[in-house]
MDTraj code that builds the backbone (N, CA, C; nanometers):
import mdtraj as md
import numpy as np

residues = "MET ALA ASP SER PRO ASP LEU ARG PRO ILE VAL ILE SER GLY PRO SER GLY VAL GLY LYS GLY THR LEU ILE GLN LYS LEU PHE ASP THR HIS PRO GLY THR PHE GLY LEU THR VAL SER HIS THR THR ARG GLU PRO ARG PRO GLY GLU VAL GLU GLY VAL ALA TYR PHE PHE VAL SER ARG SER GLU PHE SER SER LEU CYS SER GLN GLY ALA LEU VAL GLU TYR ALA CYS PHE SER GLY ASN TYR TYR GLY THR SER LYS GLN ALA ILE GLU ASN GLN ALA SER LYS GLY LEU ILE VAL VAL LEU ASP ILE GLU MET GLN GLY ILE LYS GLN MET LYS ALA ASN PRO ASN PHE ASN ALA ARG TYR VAL PHE ILE LYS PRO PRO SER PHE GLU ALA LEU GLU THR ARG LEU ARG GLY ARG ARG THR GLU ASN GLU GLU ASN ILE GLN GLU ARG LEU SER GLN ALA HIS ILE GLU PHE ASP TYR ALA ASP LEU PRO ALA THR LEU ILE ARG SER LEU SER THR MET VAL LEU LYS ARG HIS ILE ARG SER LEU ARG SER PHE VAL PHE GLY SER PRO SER ARG ASP HIS THR".split()
xyz = np.array([
    [1.4513, -6.8496, 1.6097],
    [1.4819, -6.8702, 1.4678],
    [1.4988, -6.7351, 1.4001],
    [1.6152, -6.7160, 1.3300],
    [1.6495, -6.5896, 1.2672],
    [1.5534, -6.5597, 1.1531],
    [1.5231, -6.4374, 1.1366],
    [1.4399, -6.3936, 1.0211],
    [1.5122, -6.4180, 0.8880],
    [1.4441, -6.4503, 0.7863],
    [1.5047, -6.4672, 0.6546],
    [1.5447, -6.3329, 0.6054],
    [1.6574, -6.3208, 0.5335],
    [1.7039, -6.1879, 0.4898],
    [1.6089, -6.1403, 0.3817],
    [1.6006, -6.0074, 0.3736],
    [1.5142, -5.9455, 0.2783],
    [1.5985, -5.9358, 0.1434],
    [1.5583, -6.0089, 0.0415],
    [1.6376, -6.0190, -0.0760],
    [1.5852, -5.9194, -0.1836],
    [1.4874, -5.8387, -0.1573],
    [1.4373, -5.7469, -0.2603],
    [1.5542, -5.6537, -0.3034],
    [1.5544, -5.6156, -0.4304],
    [1.6583, -5.5170, -0.4710],
    [1.6460, -5.3872, -0.3891],
    [1.7621, -5.3238, -0.3774],
    [1.7688, -5.1920, -0.3145],
    [1.8021, -5.0890, -0.4147],
    [1.7143, -4.9919, -0.4380],
    [1.7307, -4.8878, -0.5367],
    [1.7823, -4.7609, -0.4666],
    [1.9019, -4.7152, -0.4935],
    [1.9556, -4.6026, -0.4290],
    [1.9592, -4.4880, -0.5314],
    [1.9045, -4.3753, -0.4890],
    [1.8967, -4.2552, -0.5758],
    [1.9458, -4.1296, -0.4981],
    [1.9633, -4.0225, -0.5701],
    [2.0116, -3.8976, -0.5128],
    [2.0770, -3.8162, -0.6165],
    [2.0922, -3.6861, -0.5942],
    [2.1520, -3.6011, -0.7024],
    [2.2982, -3.6347, -0.7216],
    [2.3438, -3.6019, -0.8496],
    [2.4858, -3.6315, -0.8800],
    [2.5775, -3.5515, -0.7858],
    [2.6809, -3.6255, -0.7318],
    [2.7777, -3.5603, -0.6439],
    [2.7408, -3.5759, -0.4950],
    [2.6345, -3.6439, -0.4642],
    [2.5878, -3.6509, -0.3213],
    [2.6698, -3.7521, -0.2436],
    [2.7326, -3.8465, -0.3102],
    [2.8142, -3.9417, -0.2394],
    [2.7565, -4.0819, -0.2378],
    [2.6745, -4.1095, -0.3335],
    [2.6091, -4.2386, -0.3464],
    [2.7125, -4.3494, -0.3659],
    [2.8041, -4.3246, -0.4508],
    [2.9095, -4.4235, -0.4828],
    [2.9891, -4.4611, -0.3531],
    [3.0210, -4.3642, -0.2708],
    [3.1025, -4.3884, -0.1514],
    [3.0233, -4.4749, -0.0511],
    [2.8959, -4.4462, -0.0327],
    [2.8143, -4.5248, 0.0587],
    [2.7980, -4.6616, 0.0096],
    [2.7701, -4.6806, -0.1212],
    [2.7554, -4.8114, -0.1759],
    [2.8749, -4.8963, -0.1599],
    [2.9944, -4.8370, -0.1959],
    [3.1164, -4.9121, -0.1833],
    [3.1491, -4.9543, -0.0451],
    [3.1192, -4.8609, 0.0517],
    [3.1403, -4.8967, 0.1954],
    [3.0488, -5.0164, 0.2320],
    [2.9274, -5.0141, 0.1909],
    [2.8309, -5.1181, 0.2163],
    [2.8817, -5.2540, 0.1656],
    [2.9329, -5.2549, 0.0368],
    [2.9884, -5.3743, -0.0170],
    [3.1169, -5.4186, 0.0552],
    [3.2010, -5.3277, 0.0924],
    [3.3277, -5.3600, 0.1614],
    [3.2973, -5.4252, 0.3009],
    [3.1918, -5.3687, 0.3660],
    [3.1631, -5.4154, 0.5038],
    [3.0940, -5.5527, 0.5071],
    [3.0184, -5.5833, 0.3912],
    [2.9472, -5.7110, 0.3794],
    [2.9778, -5.7807, 0.2495],
    [3.1031, -5.8299, 0.2364],
    [3.1451, -5.8960, 0.1174],
    [3.0590, -6.0161, 0.0861],
    [3.0242, -6.0398, -0.0405],
    [2.9470, -6.1549, -0.0795],
    [2.7990, -6.1470, -0.0514],
    [2.7530, -6.0282, -0.0160],
    [2.6129, -6.0047, 0.0137],
    [2.5355, -5.9305, -0.0932],
    [2.6064, -5.8374, -0.1592],
    [2.5392, -5.7520, -0.2543],
    [2.6005, -5.7626, -0.3943],
    [2.5121, -5.7336, -0.4912],
    [2.5590, -5.7324, -0.6331],
    [2.5150, -5.6096, -0.6979],
    [2.6038, -5.5335, -0.7614],
    [2.5712, -5.4016, -0.8175],
    [2.5423, -5.4279, -0.9730],
    [2.4348, -5.3723, -1.0148],
    [2.4003, -5.3856, -1.1623],
    [2.4886, -5.2964, -1.2469],
    [2.5130, -5.3363, -1.3636],
    [2.5880, -5.2518, -1.4592],
    [2.4922, -5.1987, -1.5621],
    [2.4795, -5.0762, -1.5780],
    [2.3870, -5.0124, -1.6644],
    [2.4337, -5.0030, -1.8118],
    [2.3419, -4.9824, -1.9016],
    [2.3751, -4.9578, -2.0398],
    [2.3722, -4.8060, -2.0602],
    [2.4629, -4.7535, -2.1468],
    [2.4578, -4.6108, -2.1763],
    [2.5035, -4.5825, -2.3221],
    [2.4503, -4.4757, -2.3725],
    [2.4959, -4.4354, -2.5074],
    [2.6122, -4.3390, -2.5106],
    [2.6531, -4.2928, -2.3914],
    [2.7706, -4.1958, -2.3894],
    [2.9002, -4.2692, -2.4140],
    [2.9979, -4.1897, -2.4544],
    [3.1272, -4.2409, -2.4743],
    [3.2008, -4.2819, -2.3455],
    [3.2843, -4.3834, -2.3441],
    [3.3583, -4.4149, -2.2201],
    [3.4567, -4.2991, -2.1793],
    [3.4691, -4.2814, -2.0535],
    [3.5649, -4.1845, -2.0005],
    [3.6963, -4.2577, -1.9771],
    [3.8034, -4.1825, -1.9710],
    [3.9348, -4.2499, -1.9510],
    [3.9283, -4.3423, -1.8249],
    [3.9749, -4.4681, -1.8405],
    [3.9818, -4.5612, -1.7302],
    [3.8554, -4.6479, -1.7135],
    [3.7453, -4.6141, -1.7790],
    [3.6235, -4.6858, -1.7677],
    [3.6352, -4.8187, -1.8509],
    [3.5894, -4.9308, -1.7905],
    [3.5992, -5.0556, -1.8529],
    [3.4678, -5.1068, -1.8936],
    [3.4566, -5.1532, -2.0202],
    [3.3275, -5.2072, -2.0680],
    [3.2806, -5.3271, -1.9824],
    [3.1556, -5.3200, -1.9428],
    [3.1003, -5.4238, -1.8556],
    [3.1266, -5.4105, -1.7089],
    [3.2095, -5.3116, -1.6739],
    [3.2390, -5.2799, -1.5367],
    [3.1821, -5.1503, -1.4939],
    [3.2138, -5.0474, -1.5664],
    [3.1562, -4.9134, -1.5390],
    [3.0138, -4.9061, -1.6042],
    [3.0076, -4.9455, -1.7322],
    [2.8804, -4.9505, -1.8047],
    [2.8954, -5.0492, -1.9217],
    [2.7829, -5.0799, -1.9833],
    [2.7816, -5.1449, -2.1124],
    [2.7624, -5.0309, -2.2136],
    [2.8617, -4.9993, -2.2917],
    [2.8541, -4.8877, -2.3859],
    [2.7962, -4.9327, -2.5143],
    [2.6787, -4.8765, -2.5534],
    [2.6076, -4.9170, -2.6776],
    [2.5797, -4.7970, -2.7594],
    [2.5421, -4.8215, -2.8870],
    [2.5042, -4.7159, -2.9740],
    [2.3537, -4.6733, -2.9477],
    [2.3200, -4.5608, -3.0028],
    [2.1746, -4.5260, -2.9818],
    [2.0760, -4.6223, -3.0409],
    [2.1117, -4.6755, -3.1545],
    [2.0274, -4.7789, -3.2178],
    [2.0184, -4.9059, -3.1351],
    [2.1282, -4.9465, -3.0699],
    [2.1228, -5.0663, -2.9852],
    [2.0415, -5.0355, -2.8624],
    [2.0516, -4.9121, -2.8036],
    [1.9709, -4.8716, -2.6925],
    [1.8230, -4.8763, -2.7274],
    [1.7937, -4.8230, -2.8345],
    [1.6534, -4.8163, -2.8805],
    [1.6014, -4.9567, -2.8972],
    [1.6754, -5.0492, -2.9493],
    [1.6332, -5.1846, -2.9668],
    [1.6018, -5.2470, -2.8346],
    [1.6890, -5.2245, -2.7285],
    [1.6644, -5.2727, -2.5973],
    [1.5286, -5.2230, -2.5394],
    [1.5050, -5.0952, -2.5680],
    [1.3763, -5.0383, -2.5191],
    [1.2567, -5.1063, -2.5882],
    [1.2649, -5.1214, -2.7160],
    [1.1545, -5.1769, -2.7922],
    [1.1272, -5.3284, -2.7560],
    [1.2331, -5.3922, -2.7134],
    [1.2197, -5.5324, -2.6770],
    [1.1676, -5.5544, -2.5329],
    [1.1577, -5.4399, -2.4585],
    [1.1184, -5.4467, -2.3232],
    [1.2287, -5.5063, -2.2289],
    [1.3475, -5.4911, -2.2766],
    [1.4636, -5.5499, -2.2012],
    [1.5084, -5.4667, -2.0848],
    [1.4581, -5.3385, -2.0758],
    [1.5065, -5.2530, -1.9706],
    [1.3931, -5.2288, -1.8644],
    [1.4282, -5.2297, -1.7393],
    [1.3305, -5.2001, -1.6322],
    [1.3171, -5.0554, -1.6105],
    [1.4175, -4.9758, -1.6569],
    [1.4069, -4.8370, -1.6452],
    [1.5162, -4.7724, -1.7394],
    [1.4890, -4.6472, -1.7863],
    [1.5881, -4.5753, -1.8645],
    [1.5605, -4.4285, -1.8525],
    [1.6631, -4.3508, -1.8779],
    [1.6485, -4.2061, -1.8693],
    [1.7464, -4.1415, -1.9637],
    [1.7264, -4.0165, -1.9996],
    [1.8121, -3.9381, -2.0735],
    [1.8694, -3.8218, -1.9993],
    [2.0011, -3.8056, -1.9972],
    [2.0628, -3.7000, -1.9283],
    [2.1809, -3.6464, -2.0056],
    [2.1874, -3.5152, -2.0216],
    [2.2947, -3.4525, -2.0935],
    [2.3125, -3.5117, -2.2331],
    [2.1995, -3.5448, -2.2975],
    [2.1987, -3.5941, -2.4359],
    [2.2312, -3.7379, -2.4510],
    [2.2494, -3.8101, -2.3421],
    [2.2866, -3.9508, -2.3465],
    [2.1807, -4.0347, -2.2696],
    [2.1624, -4.1544, -2.3119],
    [2.0665, -4.2478, -2.2462],
    [2.1347, -4.3442, -2.1550],
    [2.0668, -4.3694, -2.0454],
    [2.1177, -4.4658, -1.9442],
    [1.9958, -4.5575, -1.9124],
    [2.0292, -4.6924, -1.8920],
    [1.9176, -4.7777, -1.8567],
    [1.9647, -4.9057, -1.7863],
    [1.8850, -4.9729, -1.7127],
    [1.9110, -5.0995, -1.6484],
    [1.8343, -5.2137, -1.7077],
    [1.9026, -5.3136, -1.7476],
    [1.8341, -5.4278, -1.8100],
    [1.7840, -5.5310, -1.7049],
    [1.6803, -5.5980, -1.7441],
    [1.6257, -5.7065, -1.6627],
    [1.7308, -5.8181, -1.6384],
    [1.8089, -5.8343, -1.7452],
    [1.9101, -5.9408, -1.7337],
    [2.0194, -5.9117, -1.6351],
    [2.0599, -5.7786, -1.6257],
    [2.1564, -5.7410, -1.5256],
    [2.1127, -5.7696, -1.3811],
    [1.9875, -5.7426, -1.3583],
    [1.9265, -5.7727, -1.2276],
    [1.9221, -5.9271, -1.2037],
    [1.8772, -5.9943, -1.3043],
    [1.8600, -6.1427, -1.2872],
    [1.9988, -6.2103, -1.2658],
    [2.1003, -6.1624, -1.3302],
    [2.2370, -6.2120, -1.3211],
    [2.2861, -6.2052, -1.1774],
    [2.2593, -6.0971, -1.1105],
    [2.3052, -6.0815, -0.9672],
    [2.2127, -6.1650, -0.8743],
    [2.0852, -6.1553, -0.8962],
    [1.9875, -6.2308, -0.8070],
    [2.0086, -6.3760, -0.8137],
    [2.0462, -6.4269, -0.9349],
    [2.0706, -6.5729, -0.9502],
    [2.1822, -6.6252, -0.8670],
    [2.2762, -6.5372, -0.8212],
    [2.3846, -6.5731, -0.7374],
    [2.3505, -6.5680, -0.5862],
    [2.2255, -6.5289, -0.5607],
    [2.1825, -6.5207, -0.4238],
    [2.2183, -6.3883, -0.3599],
    [2.2513, -6.2916, -0.4439],
    [2.2926, -6.1595, -0.3922],
    [2.1746, -6.0614, -0.3841],
    [2.1865, -5.9660, -0.2866],
    [2.0896, -5.8614, -0.2894],
    [2.1263, -5.7530, -0.3864],
    [2.0450, -5.7357, -0.4861],
    [2.0807, -5.6517, -0.5998],
    [2.0635, -5.4994, -0.5560],
    [2.1678, -5.4240, -0.5917],
    [2.1699, -5.2862, -0.5585],
    [2.1833, -5.2034, -0.6916],
    [2.0879, -5.1109, -0.7089],
    [2.0844, -5.0292, -0.8229],
    [2.1026, -4.8784, -0.7901],
    [2.1905, -4.8176, -0.8611],
    [2.2112, -4.6684, -0.8468],
    [2.1412, -4.6044, -0.9603],
    [2.0214, -4.5452, -0.9383],
    [1.9315, -4.5022, -1.0396],
    [1.8952, -4.3514, -1.0298],
    [1.8712, -4.2856, -1.1350],
    [1.8252, -4.1485, -1.1348],
    [1.6736, -4.1413, -1.1132],
    [1.6255, -4.0191, -1.0853],
    [1.4831, -4.0005, -1.0511],
    [1.3919, -4.0482, -1.1603],
    [1.4191, -4.0356, -1.2865],
    [1.3317, -4.0792, -1.3924],
    [1.3109, -4.2288, -1.3861],
    [1.4220, -4.2996, -1.3595],
    [1.4126, -4.4416, -1.3495],
    [1.3351, -4.4906, -1.2287],
    [1.3561, -4.4166, -1.1159],
    [1.2800, -4.4458, -0.9886],
    [1.1294, -4.4436, -1.0199],
    [1.0825, -4.3452, -1.0894],
    [0.9440, -4.3339, -1.1145],
    [0.8932, -4.4488, -1.1940],
    [0.9701, -4.4877, -1.2960],
    [0.9303, -4.5982, -1.3763],
    [0.9261, -4.7330, -1.2980],
    [1.0172, -4.7502, -1.2078],
    [1.0221, -4.8681, -1.1252],
    [0.9027, -4.8731, -1.0319],
    [0.8739, -4.7552, -0.9684],
    [0.7664, -4.7561, -0.8668],
    [0.6320, -4.7714, -0.9389],
    [0.6239, -4.7410, -1.0675],
    [0.4986, -4.7649, -1.1436],
    [0.4817, -4.9020, -1.1920],
    [0.5849, -4.9811, -1.1810],
    [0.5850, -5.1174, -1.2284],
    [0.5465, -5.2119, -1.1168],
    [0.4184, -5.2735, -1.1278],
    [0.3773, -5.3581, -1.0169],
    [0.4530, -5.4899, -1.0081],
    [0.5299, -5.5213, -1.1112],
    [0.6064, -5.6477, -1.1137],
    [0.7474, -5.6271, -1.0530],
    [0.7801, -5.5021, -1.0157],
    [0.9146, -5.4779, -0.9622],
    [0.9013, -5.4396, -0.8210],
    [0.9360, -5.5379, -0.7300],
    [0.9197, -5.5175, -0.5837],
    [1.0606, -5.4868, -0.5311],
    [1.0759, -5.3611, -0.4841],
    [1.2090, -5.3208, -0.4355],
    [1.1974, -5.2228, -0.3105],
    [1.3077, -5.2024, -0.2621],
    [1.3176, -5.0989, -0.1450],
    [1.3950, -4.9800, -0.2042],
    [1.3534, -4.8636, -0.1628],
    [1.4064, -4.7345, -0.2178],
    [1.4677, -4.6488, -0.1090],
    [1.5824, -4.5980, -0.1478],
    [1.6540, -4.5047, -0.0576],
    [1.6976, -4.3832, -0.1396],
    [1.6643, -4.2641, -0.0850],
    [1.7041, -4.1356, -0.1500],
    [1.8095, -4.0734, -0.0591],
    [1.9295, -4.0546, -0.1122],
    [2.0362, -3.9958, -0.0350],
    [2.0398, -3.8444, -0.0624],
    [2.0327, -3.7672, 0.0428],
    [2.0179, -3.6270, 0.0273],
    [2.1342, -3.5504, 0.0974],
    [2.1890, -3.4502, 0.0342],
    [2.3029, -3.3770, 0.0949],
    [2.2546, -3.2878, 0.2100],
    [2.3405, -3.2395, 0.2947],
    [2.2992, -3.1490, 0.4063],
    [2.2401, -3.0187, 0.3537],
    [2.2824, -2.9755, 0.2340],
    [2.2234, -2.8503, 0.1814],
    [2.2512, -2.8470, 0.0362],
    [2.1817, -2.7622, -0.0372],
    [2.2061, -2.7418, -0.1820],
    [2.3402, -2.6812, -0.2008],
    [2.3807, -2.5960, -0.1121],
    [2.5158, -2.5233, -0.1308],
    [2.6266, -2.6264, -0.1099],
    [2.6102, -2.7201, -0.0211],
    [2.7098, -2.8228, -0.0041],
    [2.7252, -2.9078, -0.1266],
    [2.6131, -2.9388, -0.1865],
    [2.6154, -3.0177, -0.3117],
    [2.6887, -2.9483, -0.4198],
    [2.6592, -2.8138, -0.4387],
    [2.7263, -2.7355, -0.5410],
    [2.8809, -2.7344, -0.5167],
    [2.9163, -2.7172, -0.3924],
    [3.0651, -2.7143, -0.3600],
    [3.1292, -2.8464, -0.4021],
    [3.0592, -2.9593, -0.3729],
    [3.1151, -3.0863, -0.4000],
    [3.1306, -3.1066, -0.5520],
    [3.0225, -3.0685, -0.6256],
    [3.0258, -3.0859, -0.7689],
    [3.1442, -3.0035, -0.8331],
    [3.1564, -2.8862, -0.7842],
    [3.2677, -2.8063, -0.8391],
    [3.4020, -2.8557, -0.7948],
    [3.4086, -2.9156, -0.6771],
    [3.5376, -2.9681, -0.6329],
    [3.5843, -3.0892, -0.7077],
    [3.4903, -3.1612, -0.7697],
    [3.5343, -3.2796, -0.8463],
    [3.6141, -3.2472, -0.9695],
    [3.5897, -3.1276, -1.0224],
    [3.6608, -3.0798, -1.1442],
    [3.6533, -3.1759, -1.2653],
    [3.5376, -3.2403, -1.2758],
    [3.5207, -3.3386, -1.3847],
    [3.4254, -3.2868, -1.4896],
    [3.3556, -3.1784, -1.4666],
    [3.2549, -3.1223, -1.5610],
    [3.2712, -2.9746, -1.5865],
    [3.2271, -2.9335, -1.7003],
    [3.2297, -2.7913, -1.7294],
    [3.1133, -2.7140, -1.6653],
    [3.1056, -2.5826, -1.6786],
    [3.0029, -2.5047, -1.6112],
    [2.8654, -2.5390, -1.6554],
    [2.8474, -2.5671, -1.7855],
    [2.7181, -2.6032, -1.8347],
    [2.6634, -2.7340, -1.7755],
    [2.7511, -2.8250, -1.7595],
    [2.7079, -2.9528, -1.7043],
    [2.6800, -2.9393, -1.5576],
    [2.7562, -2.8574, -1.4887],
    [2.7356, -2.8296, -1.3403],
    [2.6002, -2.7705, -1.3218],
    [2.5674, -2.6669, -1.4016],
    [2.4448, -2.5967, -1.3908],
    [2.3212, -2.6898, -1.4170],
    [2.3421, -2.7784, -1.5185],
    [2.2416, -2.8783, -1.5531],
    [2.2153, -2.9768, -1.4376],
    [2.3173, -3.0195, -1.3696],
    [2.3139, -3.1108, -1.2583],
    [2.2481, -3.0410, -1.1367],
    [2.2827, -2.9234, -1.1179],
    [2.2239, -2.8415, -1.0063],
    [2.0701, -2.8157, -1.0298],
    [2.0321, -2.7888, -1.1520],
    [1.8941, -2.7781, -1.1864],
    [1.8157, -2.9051, -1.1596],
    [1.8760, -3.0217, -1.2009],
    [1.8178, -3.1537, -1.1777],
    [1.8078, -3.1831, -1.0307],
    [1.9052, -3.1417, -0.9564],
    [1.9093, -3.1612, -0.8083],
    [1.7892, -3.0954, -0.7392],
    [1.7487, -2.9736, -0.7893],
    [1.6355, -2.9089, -0.7332],
    [1.5080, -2.9913, -0.7533],
    [1.4989, -3.0508, -0.8712],
    [1.3782, -3.1387, -0.8960],
    [1.3780, -3.2573, -0.8051],
    [1.4968, -3.3191, -0.7925],
    [1.5121, -3.4404, -0.7182],
    [1.4825, -3.4130, -0.5644],
    [1.5207, -3.2909, -0.5174],
    [1.4977, -3.2557, -0.3773],
    [1.3447, -3.2565, -0.3530],
    [1.2661, -3.2009, -0.4497],
    [1.1279, -3.1982, -0.4408],
    [1.0691, -3.3368, -0.4400],
    [1.1236, -3.4208, -0.5276],
    [1.0759, -3.5638, -0.5321],
    [1.1015, -3.6400, -0.4062],
    [1.2111, -3.6021, -0.3368],
    [1.2464, -3.6621, -0.2152],
    [1.1476, -3.6415, -0.1006],
    [1.0656, -3.5420, -0.1169],
    [0.9622, -3.5154, -0.0154],
    [0.8441, -3.6153, -0.0184],
    [0.8378, -3.6936, -0.1244],
    [0.7382, -3.8014, -0.1378],
    [0.7844, -3.9130, -0.0447],
    [0.6880, -4.0066, -0.0088],
    [0.7184, -4.1154, 0.0810],
    [0.8422, -4.1988, 0.0350],
    [0.9489, -4.1912, 0.1080],
    [1.0752, -4.2604, 0.0760],
    [1.1661, -4.2512, 0.1988],
    [1.2689, -4.3330, 0.2002],
    [1.3628, -4.3245, 0.3141],
    [1.4669, -4.2208, 0.2764],
    [1.4880, -4.1229, 0.3594],
    [1.5881, -4.0207, 0.3317],
    [1.7085, -4.0438, 0.4225],
    [1.8267, -4.0365, 0.3631],
    [1.9555, -4.0499, 0.4342],
    [2.0320, -3.9197, 0.4001],
    [2.0529, -3.8292, 0.4925],
    [2.1253, -3.7135, 0.4591],
    [2.2749, -3.7493, 0.4596],
    [2.3422, -3.7066, 0.3431],
    [2.4786, -3.7519, 0.3312],
    [2.5580, -3.6502, 0.2446],
    [2.6838, -3.6399, 0.2757],
    [2.7753, -3.5624, 0.1900],
    [2.9116, -3.5507, 0.2634],
    [2.9061, -3.4925, 0.3814],
    [3.0259, -3.4630, 0.4553],
    [3.0986, -3.5886, 0.5004],
    [3.2227, -3.6040, 0.4786],
    [3.3012, -3.7208, 0.5242],
    [3.3106, -3.7231, 0.6749],
    [3.2831, -3.6116, 0.7386],
    [3.2919, -3.5971, 0.8810],
    [3.1800, -3.6895, 0.9485],
    [3.0712, -3.7002, 0.8774],
    [2.9593, -3.7794, 0.9333],
    [2.9301, -3.9005, 0.8541],
    [3.0253, -3.9390, 0.7681],
    [3.0011, -4.0527, 0.6783],
    [2.9669, -4.1823, 0.7590],
    [3.0403, -4.2125, 0.8699],
    [3.0118, -4.3306, 0.9445],
    [2.8666, -4.3396, 0.9903],
    [2.8095, -4.2244, 1.0346],
    [2.6712, -4.2253, 1.0774],
    [2.5762, -4.2566, 0.9643],
    [2.5999, -4.2054, 0.8456],
    [2.5155, -4.2304, 0.7312],
    [2.5285, -4.3775, 0.6852],
    [2.6483, -4.4299, 0.6992],
    [2.6633, -4.5744, 0.6663],
    [2.5838, -4.6625, 0.7611],
    [2.5817, -4.6252, 0.8895],
    [2.5042, -4.6973, 0.9866],
    [2.3523, -4.6889, 0.9544],
    [2.3132, -4.5718, 0.9102],
    [2.1698, -4.5517, 0.8735],
    [2.1341, -4.6353, 0.7548],
    [2.2281, -4.6407, 0.6563],
    [2.1931, -4.7255, 0.5331],
    [2.1968, -4.8684, 0.5773],
    [2.2863, -4.9212, 0.6562],
    [2.2903, -5.0570, 0.6995],
    [2.1677, -5.0926, 0.7729],
    [2.1202, -5.0051, 0.8619],
    [1.9967, -5.0252, 0.9414],
    [1.8815, -5.0401, 0.8516],
    [1.8691, -4.9612, 0.7433],
    [1.7601, -4.9763, 0.6454],
    [1.7720, -5.1066, 0.5711],
    [1.8930, -5.1359, 0.5246],
    [1.9060, -5.2608, 0.4412],
    [1.8764, -5.3892, 0.5173],
    [1.9269, -5.3952, 0.6433],
    [1.9095, -5.5159, 0.7211],
    [1.7979, -5.5160, 0.8157],
    [1.7175, -5.4064, 0.8163],
    [1.6031, -5.3956, 0.9069],
    [1.4930, -5.4884, 0.8616],
    [1.3925, -5.4982, 0.9458],
    [1.2731, -5.5802, 0.9173],
    [1.2009, -5.5188, 0.8067],
    [1.1410, -5.6065, 0.7096],
    [1.0590, -5.5528, 0.5962],
    [0.9460, -5.4659, 0.6452],
    [0.8996, -5.4889, 0.7630],
    [0.7845, -5.4091, 0.8091],
    [0.8202, -5.2640, 0.8415],
    [0.9583, -5.2348, 0.8445],
    [0.9957, -5.1020, 0.8696],
    [1.0303, -5.0307, 0.7408],
    [1.0044, -5.0914, 0.6293],
    [1.0294, -5.0338, 0.5000],
    [0.9398, -4.9190, 0.4756],
    [0.9890, -4.8068, 0.4281],
    [0.9044, -4.6866, 0.4075],
    [0.8850, -4.6593, 0.2619],
    [0.8810, -4.7641, 0.1769],
    [0.8539, -4.7402, 0.0358],
    [0.7080, -4.7383, 0.0084],
])
top = md.Topology()
chain = top.add_chain()
for i, resn in enumerate(residues, 1):
    res = top.add_residue(resn, chain, resSeq=i)
    for name in ("N", "CA", "C"):
        top.add_atom(name, md.element.get_by_symbol(name[0]), res)
traj = md.Trajectory(xyz[None], top)
């Protein structure tokens, strides 16, 4: 008799530019109808091409503050002067469809979730092969100014230290080894709950 699938949410974290989005998209493409990605709320302005309710739910600071005071968010964080958060409703919407919920969350949010005894999830930290490789990738994107790049690199140092705590580490960045890292992520996702390292 086959084991029941582990339907706990999967929380994926890692420094900006590490390739989280690429791995998540590959996981979704390989297993259609299995996963549901939550859409976060943010106070920042939409970037060109971003669609409301797809990229983010774009809200005002007062609206975001109201969500926090109502206890509607399972986690939230401030980065570059803007707030980002995940609502309980966003998670419930995906779980109600029988999907394994996937969350792409920053370190501040991870700490909040781990401290919440009512939130049972599996955690993955995606780490680049080196700090230098991460810097090269961030600069190669050409989407941010020097001040933002330095801020993200500074944050990455903090996240690297946090990654040394008990968690599952998947080294990732180079497209040359992307297939291997996708296999590692799939093994973690579909592995036995007893092999969970959270």
